[in-house]
C-alpha positions, -999 to +999 in steps of 0.1 A: +384-089+485+400-054+487+416-038+517+415+000+514+438+022+534+430+060+533+462+077+540+474+114+545+511+119+552+517+084+565+551+077+550+565+065+583+537+039+587+523+029+554+548+002+544+545-016+577+508-016+576+506-028+541+531-056+549+510-066+579+478-066+557+494-088+532+506-111+558+472-115+573+454-118+539+478-128+512+451-132+486+435-099+491+440-067+470+455-037+489+447-002+477+462+028+495+442+060+487+468+088+491+444+117+503+466+146+491+497+138+509+527+161+508+551+135+517+563+101+503+532+082+513+524+070+477+559+060+469+563+039+501+529+023+495+540+012+460+573+000+472+554-022+497+534-037+470+500-019+472+480-003+445+478+034+449+451+060+440+463+095+444+438+123+451+450+158+440+436+175+470+428+162+505+391+149+505+390+134+540+383+098+549+348+099+533+362+110+499+391+085+501+368+057+509+343+066+481+373+063+458+381+029+472+346+016+468+343+028+432+377+013+425+364-021+440+332-020+418+352-012+387+377-039+393+353-068+404+360-068+441+330-080+462+342-072+497+359-040+509+377-037+543+387-003+557+419-002+577+436+028+590+471+037+576+485+048+610+490+013+625+463+015+651+442-012+635+455-046+639+454-065+605+456-098+625+419-092+634+408-090+598+397-126+596+373-121+625+356-093+607+353-114+575+338-143+594+311-121+608+306-107+574+291-141+565+261-131+585+259-094+578+263-066+551+285-045+572+307-054+602+322-029+625+355-035+644+342-021+679+367-007+703+343-006+732+330-041+731+350-058+758+384-062+741+415-040+746+419-010+769+412+018+745+394+047+761+379+080+747+381+111+770+364+143+772+336+154+747+345+124+724+337+099+751+302+113+757+296+119+721+305+083+711+281+070+738+251+091+727+257+084+690+261+046+698+227+046+716+210+066+689+223+043+660+216+012+680+179+023+682+179+032+645+195-001+634+177-024+659+212-038+667+234-031+698+264-011+685+290+003+709+314+020+685+297+038+656+327+060+647+352+031+642+370+033+610+377-005+610+349-020+589+342-047+564+316-043+537+299-071+518+287-070+482+254-051+488+272-025+511+300-022+484+275-013+457+256+011+478+287+029+490+303+030+455+272+051+444+264+072+475+293+070+500+292+104+520+322+125+520+313+151+546+327+153+581+320+120+599+300+109+569+323+078+566+311+067+601+278+081+613+262+089+580+273+057+562+257+036+590+224+055+588+225+051+549+231+013+554+203+010+578+178+029+554+189+006+525+179-025+546+215-037+552+223-058+582+250-044+606+270-063+631+301-057+652+330-077+665+353-066+694+388-054+685+418-040+704+433-007+693+471-003+691+492+027+697+500+048+667+531+035+650+546+069+641+539+103+625+516+130+638+481+122+649+452+140+633+436+150+665+445+180+689+430+195+719+413+221+698+397+196+675+385+175+704+368+205+719+346+211+688+341+174+681+308+172+700+292+200+682+304+190+647+295+153+653+261+161+666+253+181+635+267+154+613+244+128+629+214+152+627+219+159+590+223+121+583+190+113+600+171+141+582+185+134+547+164+116+521+170+079+515+193+075+485+179+059+453+196+025+454+184+011+422+185-026+412+223-030+412+224-022+449+191-040+459+201-072+443+213-098+468 
């Protein structure tokens, strides 16, 4: 099992998050993908005991996770769990995602499933609702939080994503779910509670939130019209 933490300038949080992950799952590997940070993120991660992959330029969460999935395949990991490096995901909830993974290929930690008090506002709130309804219809499963970055992928999903994980805007959430459905993978969700960011600077802003609806709609539209990736026997094998 490999826990992957995409990280951009998270020197104030990364050591604490790595420590929490290792406490929750002592036998798991922990990989921090330093996505072009300009601070001491990589150093702090190594000091905390994580493996570190450094990207020369910022590729975004999709590019960082693609690196994580490829690392997993090359090093013999069957399960990959994505955890944010800012401290908002609670590693204590990792065992619940992994239990549900026994019945699915991909498990989403859902913020809007009856646990916690996290609320989205403005364009993000309405976009998330529309996208959740759309992907629930596509997948045949009720999904309430399709933009969550707290996810666990089983062996079939790991092989698929190592070969085809999308790196475009919101590809790590919306497009990856569409890709999983088209590959015949089973998707489920478990309720989780978000925490307040531990420190540092959040990646969102009022300006970014204002354009979120348009960009996210475009991302989902492109995901739905793109051709199904050629999976091959390595991915299709159970």
